[in-house]
N, C-alpha and C positions, 0 to 999 in steps of 0.2 A: 593649253591651260584648262580648258573645259574638261577634257578627259582626265587630267591630273586631279582637278577638283572633285570630279565624280568618283574617281578611285579612292581619294582620301575620305570622302563621305562614307563610301561603302566600307572602308576599313574601320572607321569609327563605329559604324552600326554593328559590324561583326564583333568588335571589342565589347560593346555594350551587351550584346547577346550572350557572350561567353563569360562575362564577369560573374554571374551567379554561380558558375561551376568552380570558382576559385574560393570557395568558402573555407574559413579557418577551422581546421579539424579540432582545435582546442575547445571550440564551442559545442562540439558534437560527440566526441569520443568519451565513453564512460571510463572511470577509474584510471585516469592517466597517472603514470608514475608508480604503477603497481609493483614493478620490479624493484623499486627502492624500499618497499616496505618489508620488514623482517618477519613479522608475525601478525596473525589475525586472531589470536587466542581470546582477546578481550570480548569480541562479539559472540564467540562460541559459548561463553558463560552466561549469556543473557537468558533470563526466564521472566515471563510477564507476571504482573501482579494482578490479583483478583480485585475487582472494583464494583461499585454500585451498579445495579441492573444486570450483572452477570447472572446467567441462568446455569446453575451447576447440576450435574448428575453425580450423585454420590452412591457408590455401591459398597456395601459391607459384606465381606465373605469370611468364612471360618470353616474349620474341619467339620463341625456340627452345624449344618445349615439352619437348623431350627432356632438356634439361639440368636440368629441374625434377623429373624422376622420382625421384631419391633423397630429395627432400623431400616427395613426395606418394605416396599409395597409390591404385591403381586401385579402382574400385567393383566389389565382388564380390557377385553375386546368385546364391545357390546354388552351382553348380559353374561358372557362367559369369562370366568376367571381361570387363567392357566396356572400351572404349577411352577412355571419358571419365574424366578425372582429377579427383579431389576431394581436399580437404585431409585430413590425418590429424586425429584427435581426441586431445587431450592433457588429462589431469587434473592440475591443480596440486596438489602434495602439501602436507603440513602445514607444510613449511618454505618454501613458495612457489615450488618448482622444478618444471620439466617436463623430461623426457628427450627432447631434440630430435635427430632424425637428423642425422648428420654433425657437428653443433655440440656435441652432448653435453648436459650439465646446464646449464639456463638458468634464472635467477630472474626470473619475471614477476610473482609476487605482490607487491602494493603499487604496481604501475605502473598507469597508466590504459591503456585499450586503444590510444590513440594512441601513448603512450610505448612500449608493447610492440611495436607495429607498426614504429616507428622503429628500435628495438633490433634486431629480427629482420632488417629490411631492410639495416641496416648490416653485420651479420654475414654474411648470405647473399650480399651483394655481393662478398665475397671469393671466391665460387665461381661466381656468375652475374652477367652484365652487366645492369644496370638491372632488377632483379627487382621484381615487384609482389606485395605480401603483404597478404592479407586475414585479419583476426582477428575471430572472433565468439564470444560466450558462448552455449553451447547450452542451459545449464540455469539461465537467469536467471528466477527466480520470487520472488514475494512472498506473504505470508500475511496475511489480515485476519480477526480474531476479535472476538467480543463482540457489541455491540448494532448489528449491521448486518443488512440484509435477507438477504444470501446469504454467510455466512462461508465461508472456504475458502482454498486456495492457488491462485495464478493464475500461469500461465506468460507471460512478457513476451517478445514477438517482436522488439521494437525494442531500442535501446541505453539507454533510460532511461524512467522512468515517474514521474510526480509523485504525491504522497500523495493529491491530489484525484482523479486518474485511478484510483488503486488503490481508493479508497473507492467510486468509481462502478462499478468492476468487481464490487464486493460489494453493489451495489444501494443504496448510500448508507446513512447512519446511520438508525436508527429514531428515532421521536420521543423515545425513552427514552435515547438515547445522549448521553454527556457530550461536547459539542463543544469545551469549553475545556480538556480534560485527556486528550488522546489519548496513549497510550503507544506509543513507537517503540522496539523492541528491535533492535539492530544488532550484527553480528559485525565488529569492527574489529581487523584483524591478530591474530586468534585470541582476542580478548577481547570478552566480551559487554558492550555499553554500552546505556544506556537514556536516552531523552529524552522530556520532556512537550511536547506541541504543542497550541497554541490555534488551532483552525480559524476562530474568529471574528475573529482579528486579521490584518489585511491585511499585516502585516510578515512573515507566513509566506512570501510570494512571494519575499522576498529571503533567506530562511533557508537554511542549508546542508542542512536536512532536508526542503526542499520536494521535491527529487528523491530517490527511494529507491534504495538499493543492493540488489544481489542477496541474497536470503534474508532481507530485512528482515521483521519481524513487527509488525503494527499491531494494537493491542488497544483497543477502544472500551468504556469502562466504563459501567455503567448509572447513571442519575441517581437522585435520591432517590425520586421517585414510583414507579419500577420496583422499587427496593429495598423500599419500604414495601408495595407490592403483593405482593411475594413473601412478606412476613411474614404479612399478613392473609389471603392466598389470592386466587385469581383471580375468585371470585364475590362479592367484597366490594361492587362497584358495584351488582350486581343486588340484593344484600341491602339496601343502603342505600336504593335506589330503592323497593323493596317496603315498607320500614318507613316511608318518607316518605309514600307513597301511603296506607298503612294509617292513619297518624296523621291525615292530611288528611281521610280519610273519617270517622273517628271524631269529629273536631272539627266537621265539617259536620253530622253527625247530631245531635251534642249541642246544636247551636245551634237545633234545631227541637223 
């Protein structure tokens, strides 16, 4: 009976040790059910909107470069002014306006970059024949916090970034991150909004939140194992293993 009891105890200990390996993949795998989705065209049409505190670079070009001078500033390096022309930079104020040369106050906040380019082209056409205007956001960044490998703020060089790309910049979620309850905080026309996102659901690809806006904040919450671990302390696993080994040795000695 002693040997049987000892074997039973060892069996129970082994079961407990292997339980963590039986994790439910539904809690970990991204974009489940992707095969059932017919199209992801909705997310491809996304274009971010300009908002307050965006720093814009606006370049005006034309066949005759001299006529664009009032709309552009020369590059100044120290006391030397080069002949290369570059666009001015403009900060969108709290009301969504920029102070544009020649044209005066213009409201660009709330417009997409394409809409802003079209508006500027139409207005500048009153002064320049067939102008070409390029608008870029210079301070497009997003922040990723919480249970990721490398939390921080990241500057985006392109015109859009998806939530999956943003998480990859942060080194992806740790095993302790909640994949079904990602918090997205966004500044929408001066108001802070928040949305919960499920990374395991393939419907995310058609969601308006798939692509991020400038200054979006992503927060990955810890799951229950991480929360429980913070309560009992980081050495609990070592302590439980030591106790299990000690009990096993005592039972083994007792059987002889």
